[in-house]
TORNUMAR-97975 format. One record per residue: residue in one letter; x, y, z of N, C-alpha, C, O, CB in turn; residue number from 1. Coordinates in Angstrom, 3 decimals. Glycine has a CB too. Example, Ala and Ser with C-alpha at 12.3 -4.5 7.8 and 13.67 -1.06 7.14 Angstrom:
2
+---+----------+----------+----------+----------+----------+----------+----------+----------+----------+----------+----------+----------+----------+----------+----------+-----+
| r |       nu |       nv |       nw |      cau |      cav |      caw |       cu |       cv |       cw |       ou |       ov |       ow |      cbu |      cbv |      cbw |   k |
+---+----------+----------+----------+----------+----------+----------+----------+----------+----------+----------+----------+----------+----------+----------+----------+-----+
| A |   13.190 |   -5.690 |    7.800 |   12.300 |   -4.500 |    7.800 |   13.200 |   -3.300 |    7.800 |   14.236 |   -3.319 |    8.465 |   11.308 |   -4.473 |    9.046 |   1 |
| S |   12.850 |   -2.250 |    7.080 |   13.670 |   -1.060 |    7.140 |   12.900 |    0.030 |    7.870 |   13.409 |    1.138 |    8.039 |   14.084 |   -0.598 |    5.725 |   2 |
+---+----------+----------+----------+----------+----------+----------+----------+----------+----------+----------+----------+----------+----------+----------+----------+-----+
***
This chain:
113
+---+----------+----------+----------+----------+----------+----------+----------+----------+----------+----------+----------+----------+----------+----------+----------+-----+
| r |       nu |       nv |       nw |      cau |      cav |      caw |       cu |       cv |       cw |       ou |       ov |       ow |      cbu |      cbv |      cbw |   k |
+---+----------+----------+----------+----------+----------+----------+----------+----------+----------+----------+----------+----------+----------+----------+----------+-----+
| M |   59.397 | -129.817 | -285.342 |   59.929 | -130.860 | -284.074 |   59.348 | -132.128 | -284.738 |   59.954 | -133.197 | -284.662 |   59.206 | -130.543 | -282.249 |   1 |
| V |   58.226 | -132.012 | -285.359 |   57.531 | -133.217 | -285.984 |   58.481 | -134.052 | -286.657 |   58.891 | -135.173 | -286.357 |   56.453 | -132.830 | -286.981 |   2 |
| D |   58.847 | -133.057 | -287.938 |   59.980 | -133.560 | -288.917 |   61.123 | -134.065 | -288.359 |   61.730 | -134.965 | -288.940 |   60.458 | -132.552 | -289.777 |   3 |
| S |   61.542 | -133.575 | -287.215 |   62.726 | -133.958 | -286.504 |   62.320 | -135.479 | -285.875 |   63.156 | -136.382 | -285.904 |   63.128 | -132.750 | -285.298 |   4 |
| T |   61.275 | -135.641 | -285.435 |   60.758 | -136.934 | -284.916 |   60.641 | -137.962 | -285.597 |   61.035 | -139.082 | -285.269 |   59.705 | -136.872 | -284.475 |   5 |
| A |   59.822 | -137.516 | -287.084 |   59.506 | -138.655 | -287.888 |   61.178 | -138.966 | -288.644 |   61.453 | -140.100 | -289.037 |   58.067 | -138.211 | -289.104 |   6 |
| T |   62.160 | -137.837 | -288.760 |   63.406 | -138.338 | -289.456 |   63.910 | -139.097 | -288.661 |   64.239 | -140.195 | -289.110 |   64.381 | -137.430 | -289.877 |   7 |
| Q |   64.162 | -138.812 | -287.189 |   64.781 | -139.935 | -286.165 |   64.221 | -141.271 | -286.339 |   64.947 | -142.262 | -286.415 |   64.522 | -139.579 | -284.641 |   8 |
| L |   62.756 | -141.331 | -286.414 |   62.142 | -142.769 | -286.716 |   62.533 | -143.259 | -287.612 |   63.017 | -144.377 | -287.434 |   60.917 | -142.932 | -286.907 |   9 |
| L |   62.530 | -142.726 | -288.938 |   63.147 | -143.606 | -290.251 |   64.661 | -143.832 | -289.986 |   65.220 | -144.828 | -290.444 |   62.988 | -142.728 | -291.836 |  10 |
| E |   65.256 | -143.000 | -289.320 |   66.452 | -143.639 | -289.309 |   66.903 | -144.807 | -288.353 |   67.832 | -145.594 | -288.529 |   67.236 | -142.706 | -289.173 |  11 |
| L |   66.031 | -144.732 | -287.312 |   65.860 | -145.680 | -286.321 |   65.349 | -146.895 | -287.029 |   65.900 | -147.931 | -286.658 |   64.947 | -145.197 | -285.215 |  12 |
| L |   64.593 | -147.006 | -287.795 |   64.003 | -148.322 | -288.518 |   65.092 | -148.789 | -289.447 |   65.425 | -149.974 | -289.479 |   62.564 | -148.038 | -289.421 |  13 |
| N |   65.701 | -147.778 | -290.277 |   66.767 | -148.293 | -291.126 |   67.914 | -148.787 | -290.197 |   68.578 | -149.718 | -290.652 |   67.276 | -147.174 | -292.147 |  14 |
| R |   68.179 | -148.417 | -289.237 |   69.363 | -148.893 | -288.054 |   68.630 | -150.520 | -287.737 |   69.318 | -151.540 | -287.796 |   69.398 | -147.560 | -286.228 |  15 |
| E |   67.411 | -150.538 | -287.461 |   66.648 | -151.580 | -286.902 |   66.811 | -152.785 | -287.882 |   67.269 | -153.864 | -287.505 |   65.139 | -151.138 | -286.688 |  16 |
| R |   66.352 | -152.502 | -289.346 |   66.629 | -153.529 | -290.402 |   67.696 | -154.118 | -290.739 |   67.708 | -155.309 | -291.048 |   66.371 | -153.192 | -291.362 |  17 |
| E |   69.016 | -153.169 | -290.725 |   70.376 | -153.724 | -290.461 |   70.560 | -154.094 | -289.254 |   71.700 | -154.552 | -289.329 |   71.383 | -152.911 | -290.730 |  18 |
| A |   70.214 | -154.225 | -288.121 |   70.447 | -154.905 | -286.993 |   69.780 | -156.553 | -287.186 |   70.329 | -157.580 | -286.785 |   69.781 | -153.988 | -285.760 |  19 |
| I |   68.539 | -156.468 | -287.866 |   68.144 | -157.978 | -287.694 |   68.770 | -158.366 | -288.893 |   68.915 | -159.587 | -288.830 |   66.487 | -158.414 | -287.587 |  20 |
| I |   69.246 | -157.896 | -290.037 |   69.853 | -158.672 | -290.966 |   71.223 | -159.296 | -290.603 |   71.643 | -160.323 | -291.134 |   69.960 | -157.906 | -292.088 |  21 |
| Q |   71.888 | -158.588 | -289.649 |   73.111 | -158.969 | -289.133 |   73.003 | -159.617 | -287.977 |   74.028 | -159.866 | -287.342 |   73.926 | -157.978 | -288.979 |  22 |
| A |   71.663 | -160.027 | -287.470 |   71.279 | -160.731 | -286.159 |   71.938 | -160.023 | -284.870 |   72.403 | -160.662 | -283.926 |   71.774 | -162.305 | -286.224 |  23 |
| D |   71.922 | -159.015 | -284.932 |   72.358 | -158.031 | -283.707 |   71.410 | -157.891 | -282.855 |   70.863 | -156.804 | -282.672 |   72.730 | -156.655 | -284.052 |  24 |
| F |   71.046 | -159.125 | -282.133 |   69.584 | -158.712 | -281.451 |   69.360 | -157.793 | -280.267 |   68.277 | -157.430 | -279.809 |   68.955 | -159.894 | -280.974 |  25 |
| L |   70.845 | -157.414 | -279.765 |   70.873 | -156.439 | -278.757 |   70.544 | -155.185 | -279.325 |   69.777 | -154.461 | -278.690 |   72.127 | -156.378 | -278.086 |  26 |
| A |   71.062 | -154.747 | -280.583 |   71.119 | -153.538 | -281.057 |   69.265 | -153.604 | -281.417 |   68.630 | -152.550 | -281.380 |   72.427 | -153.340 | -282.436 |  27 |
| V |   68.707 | -154.659 | -281.680 |   67.312 | -154.685 | -282.006 |   66.693 | -154.281 | -280.860 |   65.911 | -153.337 | -280.969 |   66.795 | -155.969 | -282.472 |  28 |
| D |   66.869 | -154.804 | -279.719 |   66.179 | -154.508 | -278.387 |   66.304 | -153.077 | -278.149 |   65.354 | -152.430 | -277.708 |   66.789 | -155.305 | -277.162 |  29 |
| H |   67.431 | -152.554 | -278.422 |   67.400 | -151.097 | -278.076 |   66.724 | -150.503 | -278.710 |   66.040 | -149.601 | -278.228 |   68.405 | -150.444 | -278.100 |  30 |
| C |   66.695 | -150.874 | -280.218 |   65.617 | -150.064 | -281.139 |   64.410 | -149.767 | -280.947 |   63.793 | -148.754 | -281.278 |   65.406 | -150.533 | -282.147 |  31 |
| V |   63.873 | -151.245 | -280.059 |   62.298 | -151.193 | -279.737 |   62.115 | -150.214 | -278.874 |   61.062 | -149.596 | -279.038 |   61.660 | -152.450 | -279.127 |  32 |
| A |   62.918 | -149.805 | -277.850 |   62.369 | -149.034 | -276.544 |   62.775 | -147.334 | -277.202 |   62.000 | -146.450 | -276.836 |   63.427 | -149.613 | -274.720 |  33 |
| K |   63.775 | -146.978 | -277.997 |   63.785 | -145.658 | -278.749 |   62.410 | -145.959 | -279.706 |   61.664 | -144.981 | -279.749 |   65.403 | -145.354 | -279.714 |  34 |
| K |   62.046 | -146.884 | -280.312 |   61.041 | -146.540 | -281.570 |   59.612 | -146.431 | -280.751 |   58.753 | -145.642 | -281.146 |   61.000 | -147.930 | -282.949 |  35 |
| E |   59.391 | -147.293 | -279.547 |   58.166 | -146.974 | -278.661 |   57.904 | -145.393 | -278.329 |   56.845 | -144.874 | -278.684 |   58.367 | -147.748 | -277.258 |  36 |
| T |   58.916 | -144.643 | -277.630 |   59.134 | -143.433 | -277.498 |   58.863 | -142.379 | -278.968 |   58.095 | -141.419 | -279.033 |   60.523 | -143.482 | -276.953 |  37 |
| L |   59.582 | -142.816 | -279.847 |   59.216 | -141.801 | -280.823 |   57.816 | -142.008 | -281.605 |   57.315 | -141.130 | -282.308 |   60.347 | -141.743 | -281.828 |  38 |
| L |   57.243 | -143.302 | -281.388 |   55.833 | -143.450 | -282.072 |   55.045 | -142.881 | -281.367 |   54.012 | -142.450 | -281.880 |   55.292 | -144.735 | -282.307 |  39 |
| T |   55.301 | -142.703 | -279.933 |   54.579 | -141.838 | -278.921 |   54.297 | -140.869 | -279.082 |   53.150 | -140.421 | -279.096 |   54.974 | -141.637 | -277.992 |  40 |
| A |   55.662 | -140.107 | -279.304 |   55.702 | -138.493 | -279.672 |   55.033 | -138.206 | -280.828 |   54.325 | -137.202 | -280.888 |   57.112 | -137.900 | -279.890 |  41 |
| L |   55.202 | -139.203 | -282.075 |   54.725 | -138.776 | -283.251 |   53.316 | -138.988 | -283.287 |   52.723 | -138.478 | -284.238 |   55.370 | -139.373 | -284.309 |  42 |
| N |   52.577 | -139.714 | -282.347 |   51.244 | -140.066 | -282.559 |   50.610 | -138.642 | -281.811 |   49.434 | -138.363 | -282.042 |   50.807 | -141.695 | -281.848 |  43 |
| N |   51.244 | -137.953 | -281.113 |   50.493 | -136.617 | -280.360 |   50.770 | -135.629 | -280.951 |   50.805 | -134.551 | -280.359 |   50.810 | -136.255 | -278.964 |  44 |
| S |   51.079 | -135.751 | -282.471 |   51.614 | -134.394 | -283.371 |   51.000 | -134.492 | -284.598 |   50.636 | -135.600 | -284.992 |   53.272 | -134.275 | -283.674 |  45 |
| P |   50.828 | -133.500 | -285.265 |   50.147 | -133.645 | -286.555 |   51.346 | -134.191 | -287.677 |   52.516 | -133.943 | -287.389 |   49.428 | -132.085 | -286.999 |  46 |
| V |   51.100 | -134.803 | -288.728 |   52.111 | -135.268 | -289.484 |   51.761 | -135.266 | -290.884 |   50.594 | -135.464 | -291.223 |   52.494 | -136.512 | -289.062 |  47 |
| V |   52.830 | -135.023 | -291.865 |   52.302 | -134.983 | -293.299 |   52.323 | -136.524 | -293.548 |   52.934 | -137.451 | -293.017 |   53.285 | -134.032 | -294.453 |  48 |
| T |   51.395 | -136.431 | -294.587 |   50.604 | -137.778 | -294.994 |   51.948 | -138.638 | -295.680 |   52.079 | -139.847 | -295.489 |   49.094 | -137.443 | -296.306 |  49 |
| G |   52.898 | -137.847 | -296.484 |   53.745 | -138.576 | -297.220 |   54.780 | -138.937 | -296.102 |   55.397 | -139.990 | -296.272 |   54.297 | -137.797 | -298.504 |  50 |
| T |   55.028 | -138.264 | -295.074 |   55.852 | -139.126 | -294.033 |   55.320 | -139.862 | -293.264 |   56.146 | -140.412 | -292.536 |   56.547 | -138.526 | -293.237 |  51 |
| L |   54.129 | -140.191 | -293.039 |   53.349 | -141.382 | -292.693 |   53.513 | -142.378 | -293.519 |   53.675 | -143.506 | -293.055 |   52.043 | -141.177 | -292.618 |  52 |
| T |   53.505 | -142.178 | -294.785 |   53.526 | -143.325 | -295.598 |   54.874 | -143.893 | -295.894 |   54.919 | -144.969 | -296.490 |   52.882 | -143.033 | -296.795 |  53 |
| K |   55.953 | -143.305 | -295.552 |   57.600 | -143.511 | -295.780 |   57.566 | -144.282 | -294.097 |   58.331 | -145.246 | -294.070 |   58.858 | -141.601 | -296.076 |  54 |
| I |   57.106 | -144.126 | -293.239 |   57.373 | -144.711 | -291.641 |   56.553 | -146.003 | -291.924 |   57.098 | -147.081 | -291.688 |   56.668 | -143.625 | -290.099 |  55 |
| R |   55.261 | -145.976 | -292.422 |   54.457 | -147.392 | -292.868 |   55.342 | -148.362 | -293.502 |   55.467 | -149.462 | -292.963 |   53.251 | -147.145 | -293.963 |  56 |
| S |   56.051 | -148.064 | -294.710 |   56.559 | -148.414 | -295.394 |   58.095 | -149.388 | -294.872 |   58.503 | -150.503 | -295.195 |   56.513 | -147.320 | -296.089 |  57 |
| A |   58.607 | -148.360 | -293.970 |   59.630 | -148.828 | -293.253 |   59.422 | -149.981 | -292.210 |   60.210 | -150.926 | -292.177 |   60.127 | -147.763 | -292.667 |  58 |
| L |   58.559 | -149.909 | -291.526 |   57.665 | -150.807 | -290.564 |   57.143 | -152.103 | -291.207 |   57.149 | -153.192 | -290.633 |   56.376 | -149.990 | -290.073 |  59 |
| E |   56.732 | -151.900 | -292.344 |   56.157 | -153.098 | -293.266 |   57.436 | -153.620 | -293.697 |   57.507 | -154.849 | -293.676 |   55.119 | -152.665 | -294.624 |  60 |
| E |   58.460 | -152.994 | -294.082 |   59.750 | -153.585 | -294.474 |   60.183 | -154.866 | -293.480 |   60.323 | -156.067 | -293.709 |   60.884 | -152.382 | -294.420 |  61 |
| N |   60.351 | -153.941 | -292.106 |   60.937 | -154.695 | -291.060 |   60.402 | -155.950 | -290.523 |   61.094 | -156.894 | -290.140 |   61.031 | -153.936 | -290.092 |  62 |
| Q |   58.923 | -155.887 | -290.522 |   57.937 | -156.794 | -289.677 |   58.422 | -158.397 | -290.531 |   58.597 | -159.298 | -289.711 |   55.875 | -156.191 | -289.914 |  63 |
| P |   58.611 | -158.757 | -291.785 |   58.949 | -160.029 | -292.195 |   60.345 | -160.311 | -291.693 |   60.625 | -161.466 | -291.373 |   58.825 | -160.167 | -293.678 |  64 |
| L |   61.389 | -159.193 | -291.582 |   62.533 | -159.659 | -291.370 |   62.687 | -160.118 | -289.490 |   63.461 | -160.883 | -288.913 |   63.553 | -158.442 | -292.003 |  65 |
| L |   61.658 | -159.315 | -289.030 |   61.406 | -159.790 | -287.451 |   60.772 | -161.188 | -287.478 |   61.147 | -161.990 | -286.622 |   60.311 | -158.717 | -286.569 |  66 |
| T |   59.880 | -161.544 | -288.347 |   59.230 | -162.698 | -287.883 |   60.296 | -163.995 | -288.499 |   60.443 | -165.057 | -287.895 |   57.519 | -162.706 | -288.495 |  67 |
| S |   60.862 | -163.719 | -289.578 |   61.467 | -164.467 | -290.047 |   63.367 | -164.799 | -288.865 |   63.990 | -165.837 | -288.643 |   61.390 | -163.777 | -291.664 |  68 |
| A |   63.570 | -163.629 | -288.524 |   64.668 | -164.105 | -287.252 |   63.954 | -164.598 | -285.668 |   64.483 | -165.295 | -284.802 |   65.753 | -162.566 | -286.873 |  69 |
| I |   62.900 | -164.109 | -285.665 |   62.015 | -165.222 | -284.555 |   62.013 | -166.784 | -284.886 |   62.392 | -167.713 | -284.173 |   60.288 | -164.837 | -284.550 |  70 |
| A |   61.565 | -166.802 | -285.964 |   61.361 | -168.373 | -286.769 |   62.842 | -169.271 | -286.530 |   63.055 | -170.390 | -286.064 |   61.085 | -168.115 | -288.818 |  71 |
| G |   63.629 | -168.329 | -287.023 |   65.306 | -168.680 | -287.052 |   65.677 | -169.074 | -285.824 |   66.210 | -170.181 | -285.748 |   66.316 | -167.459 | -287.423 |  72 |
| V |   65.512 | -168.375 | -284.728 |   65.996 | -168.681 | -283.519 |   65.233 | -169.924 | -283.086 |   65.893 | -170.915 | -282.776 |   65.886 | -167.523 | -282.580 |  73 |
| Q |   63.944 | -169.965 | -283.036 |   63.158 | -171.036 | -282.491 |   63.424 | -172.058 | -283.047 |   63.509 | -173.023 | -282.287 |   61.895 | -170.922 | -282.515 |  74 |
| A |   63.682 | -172.346 | -284.615 |   64.359 | -173.299 | -285.150 |   65.734 | -173.646 | -284.400 |   66.092 | -174.823 | -284.436 |   64.526 | -172.927 | -286.485 |  75 |
| A |   66.337 | -172.939 | -283.887 |   67.836 | -173.116 | -283.375 |   67.759 | -173.715 | -282.150 |   68.484 | -174.655 | -281.822 |   68.677 | -171.798 | -283.215 |  76 |
| R |   66.898 | -173.211 | -281.435 |   66.296 | -173.628 | -280.092 |   65.803 | -174.840 | -280.000 |   65.950 | -175.605 | -279.047 |   65.295 | -172.856 | -279.684 |  77 |
| T |   65.099 | -175.073 | -281.170 |   64.465 | -176.616 | -281.233 |   65.551 | -177.637 | -281.586 |   65.432 | -178.770 | -281.118 |   63.238 | -176.771 | -282.432 |  78 |
| R |   66.550 | -177.361 | -282.330 |   67.487 | -178.387 | -282.965 |   68.409 | -178.498 | -281.679 |   68.729 | -179.644 | -281.363 |   68.331 | -177.867 | -284.510 |  79 |
| V |   68.809 | -177.604 | -281.011 |   69.913 | -177.756 | -279.940 |   69.006 | -178.733 | -278.835 |   69.579 | -179.583 | -278.154 |   70.520 | -176.037 | -279.219 |  80 |
| A |   67.786 | -178.543 | -278.764 |   67.039 | -179.376 | -277.782 |   66.968 | -180.668 | -278.087 |   66.823 | -181.511 | -277.202 |   65.766 | -178.976 | -277.588 |  81 |
| E |   67.068 | -181.004 | -279.458 |   67.032 | -181.900 | -279.990 |   68.408 | -183.063 | -280.024 |   68.385 | -184.294 | -280.018 |   66.610 | -181.353 | -281.018 |  82 |
| L |   69.454 | -182.192 | -280.056 |   70.967 | -182.597 | -279.800 |   71.084 | -183.003 | -278.523 |   71.906 | -183.874 | -278.240 |   72.003 | -181.499 | -280.014 |  83 |
| K |   70.369 | -182.496 | -277.679 |   70.771 | -182.634 | -276.293 |   70.067 | -183.891 | -276.021 |   70.572 | -184.781 | -275.338 |   70.388 | -181.399 | -275.301 |  84 |
| D |   68.582 | -183.991 | -276.697 |   68.125 | -185.402 | -276.290 |   68.873 | -186.567 | -276.777 |   68.944 | -187.698 | -276.296 |   66.784 | -185.621 | -276.721 |  85 |
| V |   69.505 | -185.987 | -277.995 |   70.050 | -187.396 | -278.306 |   71.387 | -187.759 | -277.681 |   71.953 | -188.853 | -277.658 |   70.216 | -187.560 | -279.803 |  86 |
| R |   71.753 | -186.612 | -277.190 |   73.002 | -187.110 | -276.045 |   73.047 | -187.800 | -275.117 |   74.008 | -188.492 | -274.779 |   73.497 | -186.374 | -275.407 |  87 |
| M |   71.497 | -187.652 | -274.316 |   71.133 | -188.145 | -273.202 |   70.578 | -189.696 | -273.446 |   70.303 | -190.450 | -272.513 |   70.150 | -187.175 | -272.607 |  88 |
| G |   70.473 | -190.002 | -274.666 |   69.584 | -191.581 | -275.088 |   69.151 | -191.404 | -276.333 |   69.105 | -190.304 | -276.882 |   68.124 | -192.035 | -274.164 |  89 |
| L |   68.839 | -192.381 | -276.802 |   68.267 | -192.670 | -278.179 |   66.993 | -193.309 | -277.856 |   66.908 | -194.193 | -277.005 |   69.198 | -193.617 | -279.134 |  90 |
| R |   65.843 | -192.795 | -278.641 |   64.497 | -193.228 | -278.569 |   64.247 | -194.226 | -279.457 |   64.479 | -193.996 | -280.644 |   63.602 | -192.227 | -278.769 |  91 |
| V |   63.802 | -195.340 | -279.115 |   63.708 | -196.433 | -279.941 |   62.213 | -197.223 | -279.499 |   61.662 | -196.994 | -278.423 |   65.123 | -197.370 | -279.740 |  92 |
| Y |   61.743 | -198.056 | -280.388 |   60.589 | -198.753 | -280.303 |   61.102 | -200.005 | -279.804 |   61.972 | -200.649 | -280.391 |   59.798 | -198.833 | -281.573 |  93 |
| D |   60.426 | -200.433 | -278.454 |   60.690 | -201.598 | -278.100 |   60.132 | -202.920 | -278.513 |   59.425 | -202.717 | -279.500 |   60.587 | -201.492 | -277.093 |  94 |
| Q |   60.137 | -203.960 | -278.250 |   59.380 | -205.364 | -278.863 |   57.729 | -205.157 | -278.719 |   56.975 | -205.585 | -279.593 |   59.886 | -206.927 | -277.849 |  95 |
| T |   57.282 | -204.521 | -277.634 |   55.971 | -204.239 | -277.581 |   55.361 | -203.200 | -278.286 |   54.151 | -203.018 | -278.152 |   55.705 | -204.082 | -276.475 |  96 |
| G |   56.131 | -202.390 | -279.127 |   55.716 | -201.206 | -279.527 |   55.660 | -199.793 | -279.195 |   55.247 | -198.878 | -279.907 |   54.953 | -201.390 | -279.632 |  97 |
| Q |   56.204 | -199.731 | -277.834 |   56.000 | -198.562 | -276.909 |   57.493 | -198.098 | -277.154 |   58.365 | -198.905 | -277.475 |   55.494 | -198.923 | -275.178 |  98 |
| I |   57.722 | -196.789 | -276.989 |   58.669 | -195.869 | -277.140 |   59.584 | -196.355 | -275.923 |   59.047 | -196.669 | -274.860 |   58.103 | -194.331 | -277.125 |  99 |
| A |   60.969 | -196.415 | -276.087 |   61.992 | -196.799 | -274.883 |   63.290 | -196.104 | -275.366 |   63.772 | -195.985 | -276.492 |   62.250 | -198.591 | -274.641 | 100 |
| Q |   63.726 | -195.654 | -274.054 |   65.021 | -194.883 | -273.879 |   65.979 | -195.705 | -273.793 |   66.013 | -196.425 | -272.795 |   65.116 | -194.032 | -272.775 | 101 |
| V |   67.044 | -195.829 | -274.837 |   68.353 | -196.483 | -274.781 |   69.413 | -195.498 | -274.427 |   69.836 | -194.635 | -275.196 |   68.691 | -197.151 | -276.096 | 102 |
| Q |   69.828 | -195.705 | -273.142 |   70.936 | -194.913 | -272.521 |   72.136 | -194.922 | -273.243 |   72.568 | -196.069 | -273.357 |   71.246 | -195.359 | -271.218 | 103 |
| T |   72.962 | -193.910 | -273.870 |   74.028 | -193.956 | -274.644 |   75.375 | -193.897 | -273.434 |   75.490 | -193.097 | -272.506 |   73.912 | -192.656 | -275.810 | 104 |
| R |   75.894 | -194.532 | -273.650 |   77.380 | -194.634 | -272.671 |   78.525 | -193.698 | -273.220 |   78.943 | -193.662 | -274.377 |   78.106 | -196.328 | -272.697 | 105 |
| N |   78.952 | -192.931 | -272.116 |   80.241 | -192.328 | -272.563 |   81.706 | -193.349 | -272.397 |   82.224 | -193.606 | -271.311 |   80.388 | -190.927 | -271.626 | 106 |
| T |   82.135 | -193.768 | -273.551 |   83.190 | -194.725 | -273.580 |   84.757 | -194.312 | -273.139 |   85.716 | -195.050 | -272.913 |   83.180 | -195.194 | -274.963 | 107 |
| G |   84.642 | -192.747 | -273.100 |   85.637 | -191.859 | -272.855 |   86.557 | -191.857 | -273.983 |   87.477 | -191.040 | -273.999 |   86.289 | -192.142 | -271.631 | 108 |
| L |   86.402 | -192.657 | -274.885 |   87.172 | -192.490 | -276.490 |   86.688 | -191.432 | -277.318 |   85.474 | -191.253 | -277.414 |   86.962 | -193.792 | -277.476 | 109 |
| S |   87.519 | -190.698 | -277.938 |   87.185 | -189.827 | -279.059 |   87.909 | -189.943 | -280.298 |   89.028 | -190.447 | -280.402 |   87.309 | -188.556 | -278.681 | 110 |
| K |   87.248 | -189.473 | -281.197 |   88.111 | -189.766 | -282.636 |   88.864 | -188.188 | -282.679 |   88.424 | -187.079 | -282.377 |   86.864 | -190.174 | -284.353 | 111 |
| R |   90.139 | -188.623 | -283.175 |   90.837 | -187.632 | -283.237 |   91.459 | -187.620 | -284.468 |   91.977 | -188.718 | -284.672 |   91.607 | -187.554 | -282.252 | 112 |
| S |   91.639 | -186.794 | -285.434 |   92.402 | -186.989 | -286.626 |   93.985 | -186.865 | -286.800 |   94.502 | -187.064 | -287.899 |   91.873 | -186.145 | -287.444 | 113 |
+---+----------+----------+----------+----------+----------+----------+----------+----------+----------+----------+----------+----------+----------+----------+----------+-----+
***
């Protein structure tokens, strides 16, 4: 039973790594719930040290990928917010040195090739 649980966990960690690399965050989310269940089951059972080393290694491989994916999503959100701000208006310094918002206007014209 323990070997089966450990094997399932290792396979799940491999699927999680592939999902992270492919930016399939829905699949990553599904892996989290299964991973918690398998880790709990594994925690309550005796496990061979070599198996634990493989699991730890797989977890350590996935962690920087997750960290980078989170940073990438946060950077994208920041960029989208900045673009939205630009569409709403332009921030400039006025004659007194204060930040002023210059409204951009939509002329109704668009560039077409």
